[in-house]
C-alpha positions as a Markdown table, in Angstrom:
| # | Residue | x | y | z |
|---|---|---|---|---|
| 1 | Thr | 187.6 | -51.6 | 100.1 |
| 2 | Val | 186.3 | -55.1 | 99.9 |
| 3 | Cys | 182.8 | -55.9 | 98.6 |
| 4 | Thr | 180.2 | -57.7 | 100.7 |
| 5 | Gln | 178.7 | -60.9 | 99.2 |
| 6 | Glu | 175.4 | -59.3 | 98.9 |
| 7 | Glu | 177.1 | -56.4 | 96.5 |
| 8 | Cys | 179.3 | -59.0 | 94.5 |
| 9 | Cys | 177.3 | -62.2 | 94.2 |
| 10 | Glu | 174.1 | -63.0 | 92.7 |
| 11 | Pro | 171.8 | -66.2 | 93.9 |
| 12 | Leu | 171.9 | -69.2 | 91.6 |
| 13 | Gly | 168.6 | -69.5 | 89.6 |
| 14 | Val | 166.4 | -72.6 | 90.4 |
| 15 | Cys | 164.3 | -73.9 | 87.1 |
| 16 | Val | 160.7 | -73.2 | 86.9 |
| 17 | Ala | 158.2 | -74.0 | 83.9 |
| 18 | Glu | 158.7 | -70.9 | 82.2 |
| 19 | Asp | 162.2 | -71.7 | 81.6 |
| 20 | Cys | 160.9 | -74.1 | 78.9 |
| 21 | Asn | 159.3 | -73.1 | 75.1 |
| 22 | Ala | 156.2 | -74.5 | 73.8 |
| 23 | Thr | 157.6 | -77.5 | 73.0 |
| 24 | Gln | 159.4 | -78.2 | 75.9 |
| 25 | Leu | 158.5 | -79.7 | 79.4 |
| 26 | Leu | 160.3 | -79.0 | 82.9 |
| 27 | Lys | 162.4 | -82.0 | 83.6 |
| 28 | Ala | 160.9 | -84.3 | 86.0 |
| 29 | Asn | 164.2 | -84.0 | 88.1 |
| 30 | Pro | 165.7 | -80.4 | 87.5 |
| 31 | Pro | 168.7 | -79.5 | 89.1 |
| 32 | Ala | 168.6 | -78.1 | 92.6 |
| 33 | Phe | 170.2 | -74.9 | 91.0 |
| 34 | Cys | 171.0 | -73.8 | 87.7 |
| 35 | Gly | 174.6 | -72.9 | 86.7 |
| 36 | Gly | 174.1 | -69.1 | 86.7 |
| 37 | Pro | 171.6 | -66.5 | 88.0 |
| 38 | Ala | 169.6 | -67.1 | 85.1 |
| 39 | Cys | 168.6 | -70.9 | 84.1 |
| 40 | Ile | 168.7 | -71.9 | 80.3 |
| 41 | Ala | 166.2 | -74.4 | 78.7 |
| 42 | Glu | 169.4 | -77.1 | 78.6 |
| 43 | Glu | 169.4 | -77.4 | 82.0 |
| 44 | Cys | 165.5 | -77.4 | 83.2 |
| 45 | Cys | 163.5 | -78.7 | 80.0 |
| 46 | Asp | 162.9 | -81.9 | 77.9 |
| 47 | Ser | 161.4 | -82.0 | 74.6 |
| 48 | Ala | 157.6 | -82.7 | 75.0 |
| 49 | Asp | 156.7 | -86.2 | 72.9 |
| 50 | Val | 154.8 | -86.3 | 69.8 |
| 51 | Cys | 152.2 | -88.4 | 68.8 |
| 52 | Ser | 153.3 | -88.5 | 64.9 |
| 53 | Gly | 155.8 | -91.2 | 63.8 |
| 54 | Gly | 154.6 | -94.4 | 65.4 |
| 55 | Ala | 155.6 | -92.8 | 68.8 |
| 56 | Val | 152.7 | -94.7 | 70.5 |
| 57 | Asp | 151.8 | -98.3 | 69.3 |
| 58 | Cys | 147.8 | -97.8 | 69.6 |
| 59 | Gly | 147.4 | -101.9 | 69.8 |
| 60 | Gln | 144.6 | -103.9 | 68.0 |
| 61 | Asp | 141.6 | -102.3 | 69.6 |
| 62 | Asn | 142.7 | -98.7 | 68.9 |
| 63 | Val | 143.5 | -96.4 | 65.8 |
| 64 | Pro | 145.8 | -93.3 | 65.8 |
| 65 | Lys | 143.8 | -90.0 | 66.8 |
| 66 | Met | 142.6 | -88.2 | 63.4 |
| 67 | Phe | 143.6 | -85.0 | 65.6 |
| 68 | Pro | 145.9 | -85.3 | 68.3 |
| 69 | Pro | 147.3 | -83.0 | 70.7 |
| 70 | Ser | 150.3 | -80.7 | 69.0 |
| 71 | Arg | 152.5 | -82.3 | 72.1 |
| 72 | Cys | 152.1 | -84.8 | 74.5 |
| 73 | Ser | 151.8 | -83.9 | 78.4 |
| 74 | Ser | 155.2 | -85.8 | 79.1 |
| 75 | Thr | 158.2 | -86.7 | 77.7 |
| 76 | Ile | 156.6 | -90.0 | 76.6 |
| 77 | Cys | 153.2 | -89.9 | 74.9 |
| 78 | Thr | 150.3 | -92.1 | 76.1 |
| 79 | Ile | 147.8 | -94.3 | 74.3 |
| 80 | Glu | 144.8 | -91.8 | 75.7 |
| 81 | Glu | 146.7 | -88.9 | 74.1 |
| 82 | Cys | 147.3 | -90.3 | 70.8 |
| 83 | Cys | 144.9 | -93.1 | 70.0 |
| 84 | Glu | 141.2 | -93.6 | 70.2 |
| 85 | Pro | 139.1 | -96.9 | 70.5 |
| 86 | Leu | 137.9 | -98.5 | 67.6 |
| 87 | Gly | 133.9 | -98.2 | 67.4 |
| 88 | Thr | 131.7 | -100.9 | 68.0 |
| 89 | Cys | 128.2 | -101.6 | 66.1 |
| 90 | Ala | 124.7 | -100.2 | 67.5 |
| 91 | Leu | 121.3 | -100.5 | 66.2 |
| 92 | Arg | 121.0 | -96.8 | 66.0 |
| 93 | Met | 123.5 | -96.8 | 62.9 |
| 94 | Cys | 121.1 | -98.5 | 60.8 |
| 95 | Leu | 118.7 | -96.6 | 58.3 |
| 96 | Asp | 114.8 | -97.6 | 58.7 |
| 97 | Asp | 115.1 | -100.5 | 56.4 |
| 98 | Trp | 118.2 | -101.9 | 57.7 |
| 99 | Val | 119.1 | -104.2 | 60.7 |
| 100 | Leu | 122.1 | -105.5 | 62.5 |
| 101 | Lys | 124.1 | -108.3 | 60.7 |
| 102 | Val | 124.1 | -111.2 | 62.6 |
| 103 | Asp | 127.7 | -111.8 | 62.6 |
| 104 | Leu | 128.9 | -108.4 | 63.7 |
| 105 | Pro | 132.5 | -107.7 | 63.7 |
| 106 | Arg | 134.1 | -107.1 | 66.9 |
| 107 | Arg | 135.1 | -104.0 | 66.3 |
| 108 | Cys | 134.8 | -101.3 | 63.3 |
| 109 | Glu | 137.8 | -100.5 | 60.9 |
| 110 | Gly | 137.9 | -96.7 | 62.6 |
| 111 | Ala | 136.9 | -94.8 | 65.4 |
| 112 | Glu | 133.6 | -94.6 | 63.8 |
| 113 | Cys | 131.7 | -97.4 | 62.2 |
| 114 | Arg | 130.3 | -97.3 | 59.0 |
| 115 | Met | 126.6 | -98.5 | 58.1 |
| 116 | Glu | 128.0 | -101.0 | 55.9 |
| 117 | Glu | 130.4 | -102.9 | 58.4 |
| 118 | Cys | 127.3 | -103.2 | 60.8 |
| 119 | Cys | 124.1 | -103.0 | 59.0 |
| 120 | Ala | 122.5 | -105.4 | 56.5 |
| 121 | Pro | 119.2 | -104.1 | 54.2 |
| 122 | Leu | 115.8 | -106.0 | 55.0 |
| 123 | Ala | 115.1 | -108.8 | 52.7 |
| 124 | Asn | 111.9 | -108.9 | 50.6 |
| 125 | Cys | 109.9 | -112.0 | 49.3 |
| 126 | Ser | 111.1 | -111.8 | 45.5 |
| 127 | Ser | 114.3 | -113.7 | 46.9 |
| 128 | Leu | 112.2 | -116.6 | 48.4 |
| 129 | Asp | 111.0 | -119.6 | 46.6 |
| 130 | Cys | 107.7 | -120.8 | 48.4 |
| 131 | Gly | 108.3 | -124.5 | 47.6 |
| 132 | Ala | 105.7 | -127.2 | 47.0 |
| 133 | Gly | 102.3 | -126.7 | 48.6 |
| 134 | Leu | 102.9 | -123.2 | 49.2 |
| 135 | Ala | 102.1 | -119.9 | 46.9 |
| 136 | Pro | 103.4 | -116.4 | 47.4 |
| 137 | Lys | 101.0 | -114.3 | 49.2 |
| 138 | Arg | 98.5 | -111.8 | 46.9 |
| 139 | Ala | 100.0 | -108.8 | 49.0 |
| 140 | Pro | 103.2 | -109.7 | 50.6 |
| 141 | Pro | 105.1 | -107.1 | 53.0 |
| 142 | Ala | 107.2 | -104.6 | 51.3 |
| 143 | Gln | 110.2 | -106.0 | 53.7 |
| 144 | Cys | 110.7 | -108.6 | 55.6 |
| 145 | Gly | 111.9 | -108.7 | 59.4 |
| 146 | Ser | 115.2 | -109.5 | 59.1 |
| 147 | Thr | 118.2 | -110.2 | 56.4 |
| 148 | Arg | 116.3 | -113.1 | 55.2 |
| 149 | Cys | 112.7 | -113.9 | 54.8 |
| 150 | Phe | 110.8 | -116.7 | 56.3 |
| 151 | Arg | 108.1 | -118.8 | 54.4 |
| 152 | Trp | 105.5 | -117.6 | 56.9 |
| 153 | Glu | 106.2 | -114.2 | 55.9 |
| 154 | Cys | 106.0 | -114.6 | 51.9 |
| 155 | Cys | 104.0 | -117.7 | 51.3 |
| 156 | Asp | 100.4 | -119.1 | 52.1 |
| 157 | Glu | 99.3 | -122.6 | 52.0 |
| 158 | Val | 97.6 | -123.9 | 49.3 |
| 159 | Phe | 94.3 | -125.8 | 50.5 |
| 160 | Gly | 92.2 | -128.7 | 48.8 |
| 161 | Ser | 93.0 | -129.7 | 45.2 |
| 162 | Cys | 94.6 | -126.9 | 44.0 |
| 163 | Ala | 97.6 | -127.7 | 45.8 |
| 164 | Thr | 98.4 | -130.2 | 42.6 |
| 165 | Thr | 96.7 | -128.2 | 40.0 |
| 166 | Ser | 98.4 | -126.8 | 37.2 |
| 167 | Cys | 97.3 | -123.2 | 36.1 |
| 168 | Arg | 97.0 | -122.1 | 32.2 |
| 169 | Gly | 98.3 | -119.1 | 30.8 |
| 170 | Gly | 97.5 | -116.0 | 32.7 |
| 171 | Leu | 96.2 | -117.7 | 35.6 |
| 172 | Val | 98.1 | -118.4 | 39.2 |
| 173 | Pro | 97.1 | -120.6 | 42.0 |
């Protein structure tokens, strides 16, 4: 007796994502049918890319992610998968007695800015020379309002003949 097609033949398999292992992705254009009733990974799958080894050039405004995904979502990794933007400075990064630097970097060295990259300590009056006609304030502020002090913050005008008088030991104008 002759067998029927249903008795002797099996349909060819069709690629599905389950044919691929954890490091693979279903091909963008898999074949219409596999070579047999069961598909194999070589027919249906491509290897997923990984971020390591310079797979993606992060460019000048990004750095490689500290913890990128174990596999990218495609056969070619994207900047979004492998890189993160460099940080930018903000006042909230500075401690109470620090302020943002006058010349801020356009971007920080890493994804998170370090305080030293963005902030500078407030100055104090000990670094300022009052100059002629001025004398250090008797009670100067603990810190000036920025990274440098101004005479109006630290010095008082000396009025009258005292401006030209030299004081002897143990005395100050």
